N, C-alpha and C positions, 0 to 999 in steps of 0.2 A: 400569462401566469403559468399555464401548463408547460410552456417551453422551459421556464426557470426550474420547475419541479423536475422535469426530465433531465436537465443539465445537472441539477444537484444530485439526482440519483446516480448519474454517470460519475460525477466527482466523488461521491461516497464510495462507490465500487472501486474506483481507481485508488482512493486513499486506503481502503482496506487492503488492497493488493500491495500498496507501498509499505504497509505494516509488516509484511513478510520480506519483501525485497524492495529496497528503496528506489532503485533505478530501473527495474524491469517495467513497471507500469508507465514510467516517464518515457522510456524508449518506445513502448507500444503506442502510447498517446502521440508522441512526436512523429512516429512513422505514419500513423493513421491521419494525422493532420497534413503531413507531406503529400499524401495521396488523396487529399480532400475528402476523406471519409468522415472527419469530424472537424468542426471549426474551433479555433482557439480565440480567446479574448485578445483584444488588440495589444495588450501588454505582454502577451504570452506567445506571440507568433514565433519568437526566437527558438522555441522548443522544437520546431520542425526544420531548423537550419542544419546545414551540413555539419557545422562545428558541434552543435548540441547533440545531434544524433551520434556522432563519433564519440563524444565524451560519454553519453549515456551507454553506448554499446560497450566501450572499454570498461566502464564501471560495472555493467551487468556481468561481463565475463569475470572480472576480479571478484565481485561479490559472490557469484554463483560457485566459482571454483574454491574460493577461500572458505566458504561456508561448509564445505565438505570435510575440512580438517578440524578435528576436535579442539585444539587450542586456539586456532585462528577464528573459529566460529564464535568463541566467547568474546574475543577482541572486537569482532564485527558487531556483536550484540551491544557492546558498550558504546561503540561509535554510533550504532543504529538507534540508540536511545534518543539521540538528537537528530540524526539524519532522516530517520523514517517519518517522524512527525512533520519535518520540514518538507520532505518529498510528498507526503500526504496533503499538506496545505497547498503546495504547488499543483498537484494533480487535481485537487478539488476546485481550486480557483480558476484554473485555465479554461475549462469548457463553459464557464458561466458567461457566455456572450450576451445574454439578455440583460445583464446588470452593468451598471457603471463600473469602470475598472477598480476604483477604490472599494466599492461595495463588494465586488466579486472577490477581491483580495481578503477583505475582512471575513466574509462568509467562508472562503477557502481555509483561512487560518483556523477559525473556530471549528468548522466541521471537519476539515481534512486532517488537521493535526490531532484532534481528539480521536477520530476513528483510527488513524494509523498508529497513534500511541497506544490505544487499547488493544489492537491486534498484536502490536509488537510486544506488549506486556504479556499477553497470553502465550505468544511464541517463546519468549525468553523463559517464562516459568516452565513451560513444557520441556524446553531444552535442558534446563537445570535438573529437572526430575529425571529425564532420560539419561543424561550424562552420569548422574549418580547411580542409577539403576543398571546401566549397561557399560559403565566405564568408557563411554564415548563411542562404543561400537555401533550404536543406532544412529549416530549423528549423520553419516552420509545418506542414510535412507530417509530420515526425517527431512533433511535438507532437500533431497530430490523431490519429495512430496510437496514441500513448501514452494519450490520452483514451479512445479506444475500448477499448484493452486494459485500462485501469484499471477502467472501468465494467463491461465484460464479466466481468473477474475478480471484481469485488465481487458482481455478481449470481450468478455461478457459485458463489462461496463460500457464499452463502446457500442457494441451491437445490440445488446439486450439489457439496458440500464436497470429496468425493473427487477430482473432476475439477480443482477449483481447487488442491487440495493437490499433486496430481501436477504440474500446470503450474508451481506455485511451486518445487517441487523441481527441475524441469528447468531453470528460469531460474537458480536458485542454483547448480546444477552447472555450467552454462555460465559463470557469473560466476567461480566458483572455478577452473575449468579454464583460463580465459583469463588469469587473474592468476598462475598458476603459472609460475615461471621455466623457460624451456626450456633444455635442455642441447644443446649442439652436439657431435655425434660427429665424431671426427677420422678 
C-alpha cells in the first residue's frame, strides 16, 4: 500500500508539472525510466523508447520556445487546455506499477488530468492578467519561470515525491481558493 501512495505522489507531482509544460515532465520521466531511475507500468514502457524521447524532446523545444512569444503563447494555452490534462493523466498513470494496468490508467486519468487541468487553469489566468497589464512584455519572463518550475517539479516528483506532492497540493489550494466567489459583508 505504501508503494502505491509513493507512486501516486510521484504521479501527482508530474501531473502538476504537466499543467505548466505538457511535454517536459514526460521527457524527464521517460529519460529517468530509460536510465532505470524509475519504473513505468507495463503499458507505459514505450515512454522510454528512442522514438518517444525524440518526440518528447522536439515537443519540449517547440513548446518552450513558442511560449516566449506573446501571440504564440495564447495559441499554446488553447491547445494546452486539452494537451496538458492528457499529459497529466499519462504522467500520473505511468509510474503506478503496483496497480493493474487498467486501474492505473483510471487513477491516472482522474488524478493526473484534474491536477494538470487545475494548474493549467491557474497558469492561463495568470497569463491573461499579465498580458493585459504589461501588453505581453512579461510573457518571456513568466514563461522562463514556468519552464524552471515545471522542470524542477518533474525532477522533484521522481526523486522526492513527497515534496512534489505537497507543492502540487499548495498550488491546487491556491487555485481553488482564488476561484471561490467572495462574499461582501455589509
